[in-house]
N, C-alpha and C positions, 0 to 999 in steps of 0.2 A: 658623483652622485646623481640618480635620477630624480624626476620630482616624485615618483612612486614611491622610493626609498626614502626621500626627505619627509613626505607625508606620514610612512611608519614610523622613522625616527622619532618627530616630533608628536606624535599620538604616542609612543611608547614613554617619552620624555614628562609629556603630560601626566600620565598615570604613575610614573615612578616618583616624580617632584612635586608636579603641580597639583595632586591630588584630584581636579578634574578641569575640564574647559571652563573658563569664564562663560557668562553668557554671549550669544551674539552680539547682543547691542554695546555689551561691555569690550568685546574684541575690536568691534566697529570703531568706537571712539578711543580705543588703545592706537588700533590701526592709524588713524586719522594724527593721532599725537606723535607716533613715529615717523609720518611722513612730513610735519610739521618739523621736526628734527632734523632730517634730510634737505629740506628745504633752507632751513638754517645755515647749514654747512654750506651748500652750492650757493647760497646767497653770498657767502662770506668769501668764498673760495674763488668763484666764477665769476660773482656780480661785483656789484659797486659799494657793498657794505664791508665795513671793517669787523675785523674779530675783536670780541669783547673777553676779559679776563675770564668770564665763564665758560667760553668757549674750548677752553684749554682741555686737551685731550679729547675732545670730540673728532672721532673719527668715521670717515663718510662709509667705509666696508662695514663697519661694525653697526651703524645706524642701517645701512640698506639690508643687512642679515635682520635685523629687529624688525624691520618691514616684512621680510620674508617668512618669519617665524609668525607673527601675528596672522599674515594672508594665509599660511598653511594652517593654523588653526581654524580659523573661518572655512576654509574648504574641508576640512576633516569634519567639523562639527555638522556642517549642512550636507554633506555626502558628494560633494564636488573632486571628482578625480582631477586633479590639475594637469595631469600628462594630456588626457582626452581634450580638456577642455582648450587648452594650449595649442593642440592641432587643429581644432576646430575652428578657432580663432584664427591661426595663420592660413588656413584655408580659404576662410572669409576674406582675409585683407588680400589675399593673393588674386581672389577673383575680381574682387572690387577695385584694387589700387595696383594691378599686374603694369599699368603703361601710367598710370597717373603721375608718378613722382619723377618717372624719365622723363615726361612732356613737361614738366612744370620748370619755366624757365627761372625762377628763384633760384633752385638747385643746382642748376648748371651753369658753369662758368662762362 
C-alpha cells in the first residue's frame, strides 16, 4: 500500500465509520497519546523498565499503526500529501546530511 492509498483508505474509513474527522487539536492530542503508548512499549521491551500486568497484550506493531492512522488523519484534514511531503523531506535530509553521518566517529566502529 502506498501512502497515497493509505490516505484514501483512512479517509473512506472515517466517512463510513467515524462520521467525521475529529478536529485538528483533538487529533494532535490523540497522536501524542498514541506516541506515548509506543514509548511505553519501547521503554519496557528495549529499555530498563519492567512490564506491568496492565501492559499485557500491548503490541508494538499495533501501537505504531495507531500512530500512523492518526498522523494520516491529520494529513488528510490539513491537505497534506504525505507522499510528496516525505519525498521533499528525504531530499532535504540528503542534501543536508549526505556526509554528516558517514563522517561521525560515534557511528563508525
